C-alpha positions in Angstrom: -15.7 5.6 2.7 -15.0 9.3 2.1 -11.5 10.8 1.9 -10.5 14.4 2.1 -7.2 16.1 1.8 -6.5 17.8 5.1 -3.5 19.3 6.9 -1.6 17.1 9.2 -1.8 17.8 13.0 1.3 16.9 15.0 0.8 13.6 16.9 -2.1 12.6 14.6 -1.9 8.8 13.9 -1.7 7.9 10.2 -0.7 5.1 7.9 1.5 5.7 4.9 0.7 4.1 1.5 3.5 2.6 -0.6 2.6 1.8 -4.2 3.7 2.0 -7.8 2.2 5.1 -9.5 -0.2 4.2 -12.2 1.3 4.5 -15.6 0.6 3.5 -19.2 3.3 0.8 -19.3 4.3 -2.4 -17.6 1.8 -2.5 -14.8 -1.3 -4.7 -14.9 -3.4 -3.6 -12.0 -5.9 -6.3 -10.9 -9.6 -5.9 -10.0 -10.4 -3.0 -7.7 -6.9 -1.5 -8.2 -8.4 -0.1 -11.4 -11.3 1.6 -9.6 -10.8 5.2 -8.6 -11.6 6.7 -5.2 -13.3 10.1 -4.7 -11.1 12.6 -2.9 -12.2 16.0 -1.7 -9.4 18.5 -2.1 -9.6 22.1 -0.8 -10.9 23.3 -4.2 -12.8 20.3 -5.7 -13.8 16.6 -5.6 -11.7 14.4 -7.9 -11.6 10.8 -8.9 -8.1 9.6 -8.0 -6.1 7.1 -10.1 -3.5 7.1 -7.3 -5.9 6.1 -4.5 -7.6 3.1 -5.8 -10.6 1.2 -4.3 -8.1 -1.6 -3.5 -6.2 0.9 -1.3 -9.3 2.1 0.4 -10.1 -1.5 1.2 -6.6 -2.0 2.7 -7.1 1.1 4.9 -10.5 -0.3 6.0 -8.9 -3.6 6.9 -6.1 -1.9 8.8 -8.7 0.3 10.7 -10.5 -2.9 11.9 -7.2 -4.2 13.2 -6.4 -1.1 15.2 -10.0 -0.3 15.9 -9.8 3.3 15.1 -9.8 5.7 12.3 -6.4 6.8 11.1 -5.4 9.4 8.6 -3.8 8.3 5.3 -0.6 9.7 3.9 -0.2 9.1 0.2 2.5 11.0 -1.7 0.5 12.0 -4.7 -2.2 13.8 -2.7 -0.2 14.9 0.3 2.6 16.5 -1.6 1.7 19.3 -4.0 2.9 17.8 -7.3 3.0 21.2 -9.0 5.3 22.8 -6.3 9.0 21.9 -6.9 10.0 23.4 -3.6 7.4 21.5 -1.6 8.3 18.3 -3.3 12.0 18.7 -2.4 11.2 19.6 1.2 8.9 16.5 1.5 11.4 14.1 -0.1 13.9 15.4 2.5 11.7 14.2 5.3 10.3 10.9 3.8 12.4 9.0 6.4 10.4 10.7 9.1 7.0 10.2 7.3 7.5 6.4 6.9 9.3 5.8 10.3 6.5 7.5 12.3 3.5 6.0 10.5 1.4 3.6 12.5 2.2 1.2 9.6 3.1 1.4 6.0 0.4 -0.3 3.8 2.3 -1.7 0.8 0.0 -2.2 -2.3 0.9 -5.1 -4.6 -1.8 -4.2 -7.0 -0.6 -6.7 -9.7 -0.6 -9.8 -7.5 -3.3 -12.2 -6.4 -2.9 -15.1 -4.0 -5.3 -17.9 -3.1 -6.0 -18.4 0.6 -3.9 -21.5 0.5 -0.9 -19.5 -1.0 -1.5 -16.8 1.6 -1.4 -19.5 4.4 1.8 -21.0 3.0 3.5 -17.5 2.8 2.4 -16.5 6.3 3.3 -19.8 7.9 6.5 -20.5 6.0 8.1 -23.9 6.3 11.0 -23.0 4.1 10.3 -25.8 1.6 10.5 -25.6 -2.2 6.8 -24.7 -2.6 7.2 -21.8 -0.3 10.4 -20.6 -2.0 8.6 -20.6 -5.4 5.7 -18.7 -3.8 8.1 -16.1 -2.4 9.7 -15.7 -5.8 6.3 -15.1 -7.3 5.4 -12.7 -4.5 8.6 -10.7 -4.9 8.1 -10.5 -8.7 5.3 -7.9 -8.1 6.3 -4.7 -9.8 6.5 -2.9 -6.5 9.7 -4.9 -5.7 11.4 -3.7 -8.8 11.1 0.0 -7.8 14.0 1.3 -5.8 11.9 4.1 -4.4 9.3 1.6 -3.0 12.0 -0.6 -1.4 13.4 2.5 0.3 9.9 3.2 1.8 9.8 -0.4 3.2 13.3 0.0 4.8 12.3 3.3 6.4 9.0 1.9 7.8 8.8 0.8 11.4 6.0 -1.6 10.5 4.7 -2.7 7.1 1.9 -4.9 5.8 1.6 -6.0 2.2 -1.8 -6.2 0.6 -2.7 -8.4 -2.3 -5.9 -9.4 -4.2 -7.7 -12.6 -3.1 -7.4 -14.7 -6.3 -10.1 -17.2 -5.3 -12.9 -14.9 -4.3 -15.9 -13.8 -6.3 -15.9 -10.6 -4.1 -13.6 -8.1 -5.8 -13.2 -6.2 -2.5 -11.7 -9.2 -0.7 -8.0 -8.7 -0.1 -5.3 -10.5 1.8 -2.9 -9.0 4.3 0.7 -10.3 4.6 2.8 -8.8 7.4 6.2 -7.8 6.1 7.9 -9.8 8.9 6.5 -13.0 7.5 7.9 -12.3 4.1 11.3 -11.5 5.6 11.2 -14.8 7.5 10.3 -16.8 4.3 13.3 -15.3 2.4 
């Protein structure tokens, strides 16, 4: 997949990415979350730490669900990080960005589930095993970040993505609709 930074056109379908920014502390990113994606900007091609291979895989999975190519909105690349005025203007309209996205793809880059755990979480029976799994799921670093939680609340529809902990294929990921997590809580 190839990604380019482009201007948004009114009415264009897009997905918003919600994630914890990579940093030197307290975040263990698993598997393909550590692999950079090439992004073409207006002036150069860069290797992005913010848009990982794990994220591109999530976008690909979402594209197969909706059967169409959608644009991706990710704060680090869609907001000029060097322009204080632009950052302030964009923060002021984040509610609009997340509310109007086709979906918000939430990246839990530090969590892996087995297919069995995925099934338990998405088909919750409200038992002790499911409760323990929900506690583990919500212990992902993303849930500790107030900014990320705000993005979830603002979103009209959200899907969590986690690594497949039982697969030999590092590109294999699992999708967990946010509604199923809410029901399991």
